[in-house]
C-alpha positions as CSV (number, residue, x, y, z in Angstrom):
1,M,31.3,-18.2,26.3
2,K,32.3,-17.4,22.6
3,R,32.4,-18.2,18.9
4,T,35.9,-18.9,17.6
5,F,36.8,-18.8,14.3
6,S,40.3,-20.3,13.4
7,G,41.4,-19.0,16.5
8,D,40.1,-15.5,16.5
9,E,37.3,-15.3,19.1
10,F,33.9,-13.3,18.7
11,D,31.8,-11.7,21.4
12,T,28.6,-14.3,22.1
13,N,25.9,-11.7,20.5
14,A,28.1,-12.6,17.0
15,D,28.3,-8.8,16.3
16,G,32.0,-8.2,16.9
17,L,34.6,-9.5,18.7
18,G,36.0,-10.5,22.2
19,N,39.3,-9.6,22.8
20,S,40.9,-9.9,19.3
21,N,38.9,-6.9,17.5
22,S,42.4,-5.6,16.0
23,Q,43.4,-8.9,14.4
24,M,39.8,-9.4,13.3
25,T,39.9,-5.8,11.4
26,D,43.5,-6.6,10.1
27,I,42.4,-10.4,8.7
28,A,38.9,-8.1,7.3
29,K,41.1,-6.0,5.5
30,K,43.5,-8.1,4.1
31,S,40.4,-10.8,2.4
32,R,39.7,-7.4,0.6
33,S,43.1,-6.6,-0.5
34,E,44.2,-10.3,-1.7
35,P,42.8,-13.0,-3.2
36,A,42.3,-15.3,-1.6
37,L,42.3,-19.3,-2.6
38,P,39.2,-21.4,-2.8
39,S,38.2,-22.8,-0.1
40,R,34.9,-24.4,2.2
41,V,33.8,-21.0,3.4
42,V,32.5,-17.6,1.9
43,H,33.0,-14.4,3.3
44,L,29.7,-11.8,2.5
45,R,30.1,-8.5,2.7
46,N,27.6,-5.3,3.1
47,I,25.1,-7.9,4.3
48,E,22.0,-6.7,7.0
49,A,20.5,-9.7,7.1
50,S,18.9,-12.4,9.7
51,E,20.5,-15.9,10.5
52,L,17.6,-17.6,8.1
53,E,19.0,-15.4,5.2
54,V,22.5,-15.8,6.0
55,V,21.7,-19.4,5.7
56,Q,19.1,-19.4,2.6
57,L,22.1,-17.2,0.5
58,G,24.2,-20.5,0.4
59,L,21.7,-23.1,0.5
60,P,21.2,-23.3,-3.8
61,F,24.6,-24.2,-4.6
62,G,25.5,-26.7,-1.7
63,R,25.2,-28.0,1.8
64,V,25.9,-25.8,4.4
65,T,27.8,-27.1,7.3
66,N,28.2,-23.9,9.9
67,F,28.1,-19.7,9.3
68,L,28.9,-16.5,11.5
69,N,26.4,-13.2,11.7
70,L,28.4,-10.2,12.0
71,R,25.6,-7.9,12.0
72,K,27.6,-4.9,13.7
73,K,29.9,-5.4,10.8
74,A,27.4,-6.0,8.2
75,Q,29.4,-9.7,7.4
76,A,29.1,-12.8,6.9
77,F,30.7,-16.0,6.8
78,L,29.5,-19.3,5.4
79,E,31.2,-22.7,5.7
80,F,30.0,-25.1,2.9
81,D,30.9,-29.1,2.9
82,A,32.4,-29.0,0.0
83,T,34.8,-26.4,-1.8
84,D,33.3,-26.8,-5.0
85,S,29.6,-25.5,-3.4
86,A,31.7,-22.2,-2.5
87,K,33.5,-21.6,-5.9
88,Q,30.0,-22.0,-7.1
89,M,28.3,-19.2,-4.9
90,V,31.1,-16.6,-5.5
91,D,31.4,-16.9,-9.1
92,Y,27.8,-16.4,-8.9
93,F,27.9,-13.5,-7.0
94,T,30.6,-12.3,-9.1
95,S,29.3,-12.4,-12.1
96,M,25.0,-11.4,-11.3
97,P,25.0,-9.1,-8.3
98,A,22.9,-10.5,-5.4
99,M,20.7,-7.9,-3.8
100,L,19.1,-8.5,0.0
101,N,17.6,-6.3,1.8
102,G,18.1,-3.4,-0.7
103,R,21.9,-3.9,-0.1
104,Q,24.1,-5.3,-3.1
105,V,26.3,-8.6,-1.3
106,F,29.3,-9.1,-2.2
107,A,30.8,-12.7,-1.8
108,Q,34.7,-13.9,-1.6
109,F,37.1,-16.5,-0.4
110,S,37.8,-16.5,3.0
111,N,41.6,-16.7,4.0
112,H,40.1,-19.7,6.9
113,G,39.7,-23.0,6.1
114,E,36.8,-23.7,8.6
115,L,34.5,-22.5,10.9
116,R,34.9,-23.4,14.6
117,T,32.1,-22.3,16.9
118,D,31.6,-23.5,20.6
119,P,28.3,-25.8,20.2
120,T,27.6,-24.9,24.2
121,N,27.5,-21.2,23.9
122,R,23.8,-19.7,23.2
123,T,24.4,-17.6,20.7
124,N,25.9,-20.8,18.2
125,Q,23.0,-23.0,19.4
126,Q,20.1,-20.6,18.4
127,A,22.3,-20.2,15.1
128,H,22.7,-24.1,14.7
129,V,18.6,-24.4,15.1
130,A,18.3,-21.6,12.3
131,L,20.9,-24.0,10.4
132,V,18.4,-26.5,10.4
133,Q,15.2,-24.6,9.9
134,A,16.6,-22.9,7.0
135,T,18.1,-26.1,5.7
136,D,14.6,-28.1,6.0
137,L,12.3,-25.3,4.6
138,Y,14.5,-25.0,1.1
139,E,14.8,-29.1,0.9
140,T,11.1,-29.2,1.5
141,A,10.7,-26.4,-1.4
142,Q,12.5,-28.3,-3.5
143,K,11.3,-31.8,-3.5
144,G,8.1,-30.7,-2.3
145,G,5.0,-33.2,-2.2
146,P,1.6,-34.4,-3.1
147,N,-1.5,-31.8,-2.5
148,C,0.8,-29.3,-1.5
149,V,0.6,-27.0,-4.6
150,L,-2.9,-25.2,-4.9
151,R,-4.0,-23.9,-8.2
152,V,-6.3,-20.6,-7.5
153,S,-8.2,-18.7,-9.9
154,I,-9.5,-15.0,-9.2
155,I,-12.8,-14.9,-10.7
156,N,-14.7,-11.1,-10.8
157,L,-11.1,-9.5,-10.6
158,L,-12.1,-5.9,-10.5
159,F,-8.8,-4.8,-8.2
160,P,-5.8,-6.2,-8.7
161,V,-4.4,-9.3,-6.5
162,T,-0.7,-9.0,-5.8
163,I,1.5,-11.8,-5.0
164,D,2.2,-9.5,-1.4
165,V,-1.5,-9.8,-0.7
166,L,-1.8,-13.8,-1.9
167,Y,1.1,-14.4,0.2
168,Q,-0.8,-12.4,3.8
169,I,-4.1,-14.5,3.2
170,F,-2.7,-17.8,2.7
171,S,0.4,-17.9,5.4
172,K,-2.6,-17.7,7.7
173,F,-2.9,-21.3,6.8
174,G,1.0,-22.9,7.3
175,T,4.2,-21.3,5.5
176,V,4.1,-20.7,1.8
177,L,7.0,-21.1,0.1
178,K,6.7,-20.3,-3.7
179,I,3.7,-18.3,-5.3
180,I,3.8,-18.0,-9.5
181,T,1.0,-15.6,-10.7
182,F,0.0,-15.3,-14.6
183,T,-3.1,-14.9,-16.8
184,K,-3.9,-17.3,-19.0
185,N,-7.2,-17.2,-20.9
186,D,-7.9,-13.8,-19.8
187,K,-8.1,-15.4,-16.1
188,F,-5.4,-14.5,-13.6
189,Q,-4.0,-17.7,-11.7
190,A,-1.6,-18.6,-9.0
191,L,0.4,-21.5,-8.0
192,I,0.7,-21.3,-4.0
193,Q,3.5,-24.4,-2.9
194,S,3.0,-24.9,1.2
195,K,5.2,-26.5,3.3
196,D,3.0,-29.3,3.7
197,P,-0.4,-30.7,2.6
198,T,-2.0,-29.7,5.9
199,G,-1.3,-26.3,5.5
200,A,-2.6,-26.7,1.9
201,A,-5.7,-28.5,2.8
202,Q,-6.6,-26.1,5.8
203,A,-6.1,-22.9,2.7
204,K,-8.4,-24.6,0.3
205,L,-11.3,-25.6,2.9
206,Q,-11.5,-22.3,4.2
207,L,-10.6,-19.9,1.6
208,H,-12.6,-21.7,-1.6
209,G,-15.2,-19.2,-2.6
210,Q,-14.4,-16.7,-0.3
211,N,-13.6,-12.8,-1.7
212,I,-10.9,-11.3,-1.4
213,Y,-12.4,-7.9,-1.1
214,N,-16.3,-7.2,-0.4
215,G,-18.5,-8.4,-3.6
216,C,-15.1,-9.3,-5.7
217,C,-12.1,-10.9,-6.8
218,T,-13.4,-14.3,-5.9
219,L,-11.1,-17.4,-4.6
220,Q,-11.6,-20.4,-7.1
221,I,-9.0,-23.2,-5.8
222,E,-8.0,-26.5,-6.5
223,Y,-5.2,-29.4,-6.3
224,S,-2.3,-28.9,-8.8
225,K,-0.7,-32.1,-9.5
226,L,2.6,-30.2,-9.9
227,H,4.6,-31.3,-6.2
228,S,6.8,-28.5,-6.7
229,L,6.9,-24.9,-8.6
230,T,10.3,-24.2,-10.4
231,V,10.7,-20.0,-9.7
232,K,13.0,-18.5,-11.8
233,F,12.5,-15.1,-10.6
234,N,11.8,-12.9,-7.4
235,N,9.8,-10.2,-8.6
236,D,6.4,-8.9,-9.0
237,K,4.8,-12.4,-10.8
238,S,6.6,-14.9,-9.2
239,R,8.5,-15.4,-5.5
240,D,10.8,-18.2,-4.0
241,Y,10.6,-17.2,-0.3
242,T,13.5,-20.0,0.5
243,N,15.9,-18.6,-2.1
244,P,16.7,-15.1,-1.8
245,T,19.5,-14.8,-4.5
246,L,16.7,-15.5,-7.6
247,P,17.8,-12.9,-10.2
248,S,14.7,-10.3,-10.4
249,G,14.5,-10.6,-14.5
250,E,13.3,-7.7,-16.2
251,G,11.0,-9.8,-18.0
252,T,8.7,-12.8,-17.4
253,I,9.4,-14.9,-20.7
254,P,11.7,-17.5,-19.1
255,Q,8.4,-17.9,-16.6
256,Q,5.7,-17.9,-18.5
257,Q,8.0,-20.5,-20.9
258,E,8.0,-22.7,-17.5
259,L,4.7,-22.3,-16.9
260,D,3.2,-23.2,-20.8
261,R,5.8,-26.3,-19.9
262,M,3.6,-27.5,-16.6
263,H,0.2,-26.7,-18.6
264,S,1.1,-28.4,-21.8
265,N,2.2,-31.8,-19.3
266,A,-1.3,-31.6,-18.1
267,N,0.3,-31.7,-14.5
268,L,-2.9,-29.4,-13.4
269,L,-6.3,-30.2,-12.6
270,P,-8.9,-28.8,-14.7
271,L,-10.7,-26.2,-12.5
272,Q,-14.6,-26.4,-11.2
273,R,-16.3,-23.2,-10.8
274,S,-18.6,-22.5,-8.8
275,S,-21.8,-21.4,-10.1
276,S,-22.8,-19.8,-7.0
277,N,-19.8,-17.6,-7.8
278,E,-20.0,-16.9,-11.4
279,D,-22.3,-13.8,-11.3
280,Y,-22.2,-10.9,-8.9
281,R,-23.8,-7.3,-8.2
282,Y,-21.5,-4.7,-8.1
283,D,-22.1,-2.6,-5.3
284,Y,-21.5,1.2,-6.4
285,Y,-21.1,2.5,-3.2
286,T,-19.2,-0.6,-1.3
287,A,-17.1,-2.3,-3.7
288,P,-13.4,-1.7,-2.9
289,T,-11.1,0.7,-4.5
290,R,-9.9,-0.1,-7.9
291,G,-6.5,0.4,-7.3
292,R,-3.5,-1.6,-6.3
293,P,-5.1,-2.9,-2.8
294,P,-3.6,-0.4,-0.1
295,S,-1.2,-2.1,2.7
296,T,-2.5,-3.0,5.9
297,S,-1.8,-2.1,9.4
298,G,-0.1,-5.3,10.9
299,T,-2.4,-8.4,10.5
300,P,-5.3,-7.9,7.6
301,S,-8.8,-7.2,8.4
302,Y,-9.5,-11.2,8.1
303,E,-13.5,-11.8,7.7
304,M,-14.7,-15.3,7.0
305,Q,-18.6,-15.1,7.6
306,G,-20.7,-12.5,7.8
307,G,-18.8,-10.1,5.3
308,N,-17.6,-13.0,3.2
309,H,-14.0,-11.0,2.3
310,L,-10.6,-11.5,3.4
311,M,-9.1,-8.1,3.1
312,S,-10.4,-4.3,3.5
313,P,-9.4,-2.5,0.6
314,L,-10.3,0.8,1.8
315,Q,-7.7,0.8,5.2
316,A,-4.8,2.7,6.3
317,T,-2.2,3.0,3.7
318,S,1.6,3.4,3.6
319,A,3.7,5.5,2.0
320,A,5.4,2.9,0.0
321,Y,2.0,1.2,-0.7
322,N,3.2,-2.1,-0.1
323,P,0.8,-5.0,1.3
324,M,3.3,-6.5,2.9
325,A,3.9,-3.6,6.2
326,G,6.0,-4.5,8.4
327,T,7.9,-7.3,6.6
328,A,11.8,-7.0,6.6
329,A,12.8,-4.9,4.0
330,S,13.6,-7.0,1.5
331,P,13.2,-6.4,-1.9
332,Y,10.9,-9.7,-2.3
333,G,9.3,-9.4,0.7
334,H,11.3,-12.1,2.1
335,P,9.2,-13.7,4.9
336,Y,12.3,-14.3,7.0
337,G,13.3,-10.7,7.3
338,S,15.9,-9.0,9.4
339,T,15.3,-9.1,13.4
340,H,15.8,-5.4,12.7
341,H,12.3,-5.7,11.4
342,Q,8.7,-7.1,12.1
343,A,8.1,-10.3,10.0
344,P,4.4,-10.1,8.2
345,P,2.0,-12.5,9.6
346,M,2.7,-16.1,9.7
347,H,0.7,-19.3,10.7
348,T,2.1,-20.5,13.9
349,L,0.7,-23.3,15.2
350,P,1.5,-26.4,15.1
351,P,-0.2,-28.6,11.9
352,S,-1.7,-31.0,13.8
353,H,-4.0,-27.7,15.5
354,A,-4.4,-26.0,12.2
355,A,-8.0,-27.5,12.3
356,A,-9.3,-27.2,16.1
357,A,-8.1,-23.4,15.5
358,A,-10.0,-22.8,12.6
359,V,-13.3,-24.6,14.1
360,H,-12.3,-22.2,17.0
361,M,-12.2,-19.3,14.6
362,H,-15.6,-20.0,12.9
363,A,-17.2,-20.2,16.5
364,V,-16.3,-16.8,17.7
365,H,-16.1,-15.4,14.5
366,H,-19.5,-13.3,14.3
367,Q,-18.9,-11.4,18.3
368,A,-15.3,-10.8,17.4
369,H,-16.0,-9.4,13.6
370,Q,-18.8,-6.9,15.6
371,Q,-16.5,-5.9,18.0
372,Q,-13.4,-5.7,15.6
373,H,-15.6,-3.8,12.7
374,N,-17.1,-1.3,15.5
375,L,-13.1,-0.7,16.7
376,S,-11.6,-0.2,13.3
377,V,-14.0,2.0,12.3
378,Q,-13.3,4.4,15.2
379,Q,-9.8,4.1,15.0
380,N,-10.2,4.5,10.6
381,P,-12.4,5.7,8.8
382,H,-11.5,4.6,6.1
383,M,-12.5,0.8,6.5
384,M,-15.8,2.3,6.1
385,P,-17.8,1.0,2.7
386,V,-17.0,3.9,-0.2
387,Q,-19.1,7.1,0.8
388,N,-18.1,9.5,-1.9
389,G,-19.3,9.8,-5.3
390,P,-17.1,9.5,-8.9
391,V,-16.3,13.4,-9.1
392,I,-12.7,14.8,-7.8
393,L,-11.9,18.3,-6.9
394,V,-8.8,19.3,-7.9
395,S,-6.9,22.5,-6.3
396,N,-4.0,24.7,-6.6
397,L,-3.1,23.6,-10.1
398,N,-0.6,25.4,-12.5
399,E,-3.4,27.9,-14.8
400,D,-1.0,28.7,-17.4
401,M,-0.2,24.4,-17.9
402,T,-3.0,22.5,-16.8
403,T,-5.5,21.7,-19.3
404,P,-8.5,19.1,-19.5
405,E,-5.8,17.0,-21.9
406,S,-3.5,16.5,-18.8
407,L,-5.6,15.8,-16.2
408,F,-7.3,13.2,-18.3
409,T,-4.1,11.6,-19.0
410,L,-2.6,12.1,-15.2
411,F,-5.7,10.6,-13.5
412,G,-6.5,8.0,-16.0
413,V,-3.5,6.3,-14.6
414,Y,-5.9,5.4,-12.0
415,G,-9.6,5.3,-13.0
416,D,-11.1,5.9,-16.7
417,V,-12.1,9.8,-16.7
418,H,-15.6,10.6,-18.1
419,R,-15.3,14.5,-17.8
420,V,-13.1,16.9,-16.8
421,K,-13.7,20.5,-16.2
422,I,-11.6,23.3,-15.3
423,L,-13.7,26.5,-13.0
424,F,-14.5,29.1,-15.1
425,N,-14.0,31.7,-12.4
426,K,-11.0,30.0,-10.7
427,K,-8.8,28.1,-13.1
428,D,-6.4,26.8,-10.8
429,S,-9.4,24.1,-10.1
430,A,-10.7,21.3,-12.1
431,L,-13.5,18.9,-11.6
432,I,-12.6,15.2,-12.8
433,Q,-16.1,12.6,-13.2
434,F,-14.8,8.9,-12.8
435,A,-16.4,5.9,-13.9
436,T,-16.7,4.8,-10.3
437,P,-16.6,6.6,-7.1
438,Q,-13.8,3.6,-6.3
439,Q,-11.8,4.8,-9.1
440,A,-12.1,8.5,-7.7
441,A,-10.7,7.2,-4.3
442,V,-7.9,5.7,-5.7
443,A,-6.8,8.6,-7.7
444,H,-7.6,10.9,-4.6
445,Q,-5.0,8.0,-2.6
446,N,-2.6,8.1,-4.7
447,L,-2.6,12.2,-6.7
448,D,-3.1,14.1,-3.3
449,H,-0.3,17.2,-2.7
450,I,1.5,15.6,-5.7
451,T,3.8,18.2,-8.0
452,M,2.3,18.9,-10.9
453,F,4.2,21.4,-13.4
454,G,5.4,23.1,-10.3
455,K,2.9,23.4,-7.5
456,Q,2.2,20.7,-5.0
457,I,-1.8,20.2,-5.9
458,K,-4.5,19.1,-3.5
459,V,-7.1,16.4,-4.8
460,S,-10.7,16.1,-2.4
461,F,-14.1,14.7,-3.0
462,S,-16.9,16.8,-4.5
463,K,-20.1,16.5,-3.5
464,H,-21.4,16.7,-7.1
465,Q,-22.4,12.8,-8.6
466,F,-21.7,13.8,-12.3
467,V,-19.8,17.3,-14.0
468,Q,-21.8,18.7,-16.1
469,M,-21.3,20.1,-20.0
470,P,-21.3,23.5,-21.3
471,K,-25.6,24.0,-22.7
472,D,-26.2,23.7,-25.9
473,G,-24.9,26.7,-28.1
474,T,-22.3,28.4,-25.1
475,S,-18.4,27.8,-24.9
476,D,-16.4,28.1,-21.8
477,M,-13.5,28.5,-23.9
478,G,-12.8,24.4,-24.1
479,L,-12.4,24.5,-20.4
480,T,-14.8,21.5,-20.0
481,K,-14.3,18.1,-21.9
482,D,-16.0,15.0,-21.9
483,F,-13.7,11.6,-22.3
484,T,-16.7,8.9,-21.8
485,N,-16.0,7.4,-25.5
486,S,-12.6,8.0,-25.2
487,P,-10.3,4.9,-26.9
488,L,-7.2,6.0,-24.2
489,H,-9.3,4.3,-21.0
490,R,-7.1,1.6,-19.2
491,F,-9.7,0.1,-17.7
492,K,-12.4,-0.6,-19.6
493,K,-11.4,-4.0,-19.9
494,P,-13.0,-6.6,-16.9
495,G,-9.9,-7.8,-15.7
496,S,-7.2,-6.1,-17.6
497,K,-3.9,-6.2,-16.6
498,N,-3.6,-2.5,-16.2
499,Y,-5.5,-3.5,-12.6
500,N,-2.2,-5.1,-11.7
501,N,-0.2,-2.4,-12.6
502,I,-1.2,0.4,-10.6
503,F,1.4,2.1,-8.4
504,P,2.1,5.7,-6.9
505,P,4.0,8.7,-8.9
506,G,7.7,7.5,-9.2
507,T,10.7,8.7,-10.9
508,V,10.5,5.3,-13.2
509,L,8.1,4.9,-16.1
510,H,7.0,2.1,-17.6
511,L,7.3,2.4,-21.5
512,S,5.4,-0.1,-23.3
513,N,4.3,-0.6,-27.2
514,I,8.0,0.6,-28.3
515,P,8.4,-0.2,-32.6
516,N,11.5,-2.1,-32.7
517,E,12.7,0.3,-35.3
518,T,12.7,2.9,-32.5
519,S,16.3,3.6,-30.8
520,E,17.2,4.4,-27.0
521,E,18.3,7.5,-28.5
522,E,15.1,8.9,-30.2
523,I,13.3,7.8,-26.8
524,R,16.0,10.0,-25.3
525,N,15.4,13.1,-27.2
526,I,11.7,12.8,-26.3
527,F,12.0,12.4,-22.9
528,S,14.5,14.4,-22.6
529,Q,12.6,17.7,-23.3
530,Y,10.6,17.6,-19.8
531,G,13.7,16.3,-17.5
532,K,16.5,14.7,-16.6
533,I,17.7,11.5,-17.7
534,K,18.7,9.2,-15.0
535,R,18.6,5.6,-16.8
536,F,17.2,3.7,-19.7
537,K,16.9,0.1,-20.1
538,F,15.3,-2.2,-23.0
539,F,13.8,-5.1,-21.1
540,E,16.2,-7.9,-22.3
541,K,13.5,-10.5,-23.3
542,D,11.3,-8.1,-25.3
543,R,12.5,-4.8,-26.6
544,K,8.8,-3.3,-27.3
545,M,9.1,-2.4,-23.2
546,A,12.2,-0.3,-21.5
547,L,11.9,1.3,-18.3
548,I,13.3,4.9,-17.7
549,E,13.8,6.8,-14.9
550,M,13.6,10.8,-14.2
551,E,15.7,12.7,-12.0
552,T,12.8,13.7,-10.0
553,I,8.9,12.6,-9.7
554,E,7.7,15.8,-10.8
555,E,9.7,15.4,-14.1
556,A,8.1,12.1,-14.1
557,I,4.5,13.3,-14.2
558,A,5.2,16.1,-16.9
559,A,7.1,13.3,-19.1
560,L,3.9,11.0,-18.3
561,I,1.3,13.5,-19.4
562,N,3.1,14.7,-22.5
563,T,4.6,11.5,-24.0
564,H,1.6,8.5,-23.2
565,N,0.1,7.7,-26.9
566,Y,2.7,9.6,-28.2
567,R,2.9,8.5,-32.1
568,L,6.5,7.0,-32.4
569,A,5.1,5.2,-36.0
570,D,2.5,4.7,-38.4
571,S,0.3,2.5,-36.1
572,M,2.1,2.6,-33.1
573,H,1.5,4.8,-29.7
574,L,3.6,4.9,-26.9
575,R,2.6,3.6,-23.6
576,V,3.3,5.0,-20.1
577,S,2.7,4.5,-17.0
578,F,4.1,4.4,-13.4
579,S,6.3,2.1,-12.3
580,K,7.6,0.2,-9.2
581,S,10.8,-1.0,-10.6
582,K,14.4,0.1,-9.9
583,L,17.3,0.8,-12.4
């Protein structure tokens, strides 16, 4: 059996042609060289996607009646029920580049007026199932319903909680359709839309009052009166898992305006705080690592009893520091990724079985938790409670260029540095004391083996519990500095937004606190002293912020060290941090 497309035959794998290979090649060349008249069929190029993703690309523009996914050719065809819908999609993709799985997808009208597929073909039947499933998810996401949206507040926020972390946790109880995160009244909050009330109810029942990490980041969950969420951007602040065509957006002002509108309409129930969760003791050695939560291997450590936390913040990290390890290589961690990749953990039981599964999970938890803990500790020592102290040893430094101030600035990206001591008899090594052992662990995690001033440094934990200052009356030539009271600490304020913006060193830097009168040329002149600038861009909605991309990570590190707190105006000092954004 073969799929047919206006007389041209395709093989059963839908990734090439049967006996009409040369004919289809001619058609593809023709479609690229000659503008086609508007039709109900849209031809997509440079696309690597699953069947679900292909359909989801078209659903925001109208009803999709058929589709064809040619994976080996990186092409796909979408058939709409109306030409106007196809025209809207082509116009949108022409005016606004759409990225999917790291590729820019191009859309144009097909030379053919319809897709003809054999309904008895197994591949076509599977495609039809994908079409129905994607359409159902999209329509459900738009329509929503009572008790489908949860309002989540996180108290005692010592460490960042990302959209990907929330997705991993809440998708255990059903399909998560949309997430919006925001900070209101100095409290990190999220709105999470589930596919149905059953999944939302199970998540609320099982997760309310639980800690994401041991002893902190406690979930307080209430129902929202909203039936659905309006997501304008797919980025690290908001995400619509049913609509991959949304732009990333440089700023979140329009999204924030939408949130303000929702709140002003009193559509959210007031959040009741549990008195049992308002006060926590901060355990010096067992609190989790401060910084962006490392990724998990497959399914996260999921604990509902005993440990009273949902994830282990000290699990092995991936090179990309992506909590959605195993997901499709989508720029937004799309849950319906290409079948070339493993999808993130999804709730696979029917809603009617969810309650029974939860009861069973409680019944076997204690025994399973102990077995899992013992096995995990054997396989991954990083899952053990933090045993290191607050001091790290940095070696193989560039003796001629490294100063206590440069180490304070770089390592201060990952924690509040109190003291720095360059060793007098071994000036390529230094001791750095952080406010907590967890901050030291995050710095070790992010900076070990990075290249700084031309040399690859090594970061290890020190047996010392503090860095000793020189005795009164003695001098060590300025090799030891105390920064305890520095105004430049990034994490002094509990719940600071800086907790949500900790990323490993990369070529792109985030700049903030830029005076309105400062031009792009001025900023380029400053940063060009430390390497070649590839790209620069002011935020469209907030000119006080910008992104700048250096040619290498080493140059970006040097630029951050030398420009953070750079005085641009009388009372305006530049703030620089690493960014995960792309330019």
